[in-house]
C-alpha positions in Angstrom: 123.3 130.7 110.0 119.7 130.6 108.9 118.4 133.7 107.1 115.6 135.4 109.1 112.3 135.5 107.1 110.7 138.9 106.6 107.4 139.6 108.3 104.9 142.4 107.9 106.4 144.1 111.0 109.6 144.6 109.0 107.8 146.9 106.6 106.7 150.5 107.1 103.0 151.2 106.9 103.5 152.7 103.4 105.5 149.7 102.2 102.9 147.3 103.6 100.1 149.2 101.8 102.0 149.0 98.5 102.6 145.3 99.0 98.9 144.7 99.7 97.9 146.7 96.6 100.3 144.8 94.4 98.9 141.5 95.8 95.3 142.5 95.1 96.1 143.6 91.6 98.1 140.4 90.7 95.6 138.1 92.5 92.7 139.5 90.4 94.7 139.4 87.2 95.4 135.7 87.8 91.7 134.7 88.5 89.5 133.3 85.7 86.2 134.8 84.9 84.4 132.0 86.8 86.7 132.4 89.8 86.0 136.2 89.8 82.2 135.5 89.7 82.4 133.0 92.5 84.5 135.4 94.6 82.1 138.3 94.1 79.2 136.1 94.9 80.8 135.1 98.2 81.6 138.7 99.1 78.1 140.0 98.2 76.4 137.1 100.0 78.5 137.8 103.1 77.7 141.5 103.0 74.0 141.0 102.6 73.2 137.8 104.5 75.6 138.2 107.4 74.5 141.6 108.6 74.9 142.3 112.3 73.0 145.0 114.0 70.7 147.7 112.7 73.3 149.8 110.9 74.5 146.9 108.7 70.9 145.8 108.0 70.1 149.3 106.9 73.2 149.4 104.7 72.2 146.1 103.1 68.6 147.5 102.6 70.0 150.6 100.9 72.2 148.5 98.6 69.2 146.3 97.6 67.0 149.3 97.2 69.5 151.1 95.0 70.1 147.9 92.9 66.4 147.2 92.2 65.5 150.9 91.8 61.9 151.6 91.0 61.0 147.9 91.2 62.1 147.5 94.8 58.7 148.3 96.3 57.0 145.9 94.0 59.5 143.1 94.7 59.2 143.5 98.5 55.4 143.5 98.3 55.5 140.3 96.2 57.8 138.7 98.8 55.6 139.8 101.7 52.5 138.3 100.0 54.3 135.1 99.0 55.6 134.3 102.4 52.8 135.7 104.6 50.8 132.5 104.6 53.9 130.4 105.2 54.9 132.5 108.2 51.4 132.4 109.6 51.5 128.6 109.5 55.0 128.5 111.0 54.0 130.9 113.7 50.8 128.9 114.4 52.8 125.7 114.6 55.4 127.3 116.9 52.7 128.7 119.1 50.9 125.3 119.2 54.2 123.5 120.1 55.0 126.0 122.8 51.5 125.6 124.2 51.8 121.8 124.2 55.2 122.1 126.0 53.7 124.4 128.6 50.8 122.0 129.2 53.1 119.0 129.5 55.3 120.9 132.0 52.2 122.0 134.0 50.9 118.4 133.9 54.2 117.1 135.1 54.3 119.6 138.0 50.8 118.6 139.0 51.7 114.9 138.8 54.8 115.5 141.0 52.5 117.2 143.6 50.1 114.3 143.5 52.9 111.7 143.8 54.3 113.5 146.8 51.0 112.9 148.7 50.6 109.3 147.6 53.6 108.1 149.6 
């Protein structure tokens, strides 16, 4: 008879918590310095870049503000200035593209109206 393998459902909540803590401790102990850095980079990147909704965005903002401290205002101002021109150009190009698409669509509608009477 084959021995039944154990699953998480076979453990109590407390036992499962202890197993998880043991795993975390042993997993971290086995990781190299480079592996730890890469893991932390992935976690922080996910926390900051993959925010969903206003609450998570505000939490990321507080974390960044706390990390940069007194320099945060200066850093955000520099970024605003650096990318203001780029965004203006991108917005202009996007507006121009949308305007061209609208004109093409309008032109096609007018052409269809004219074609209908030509028959």
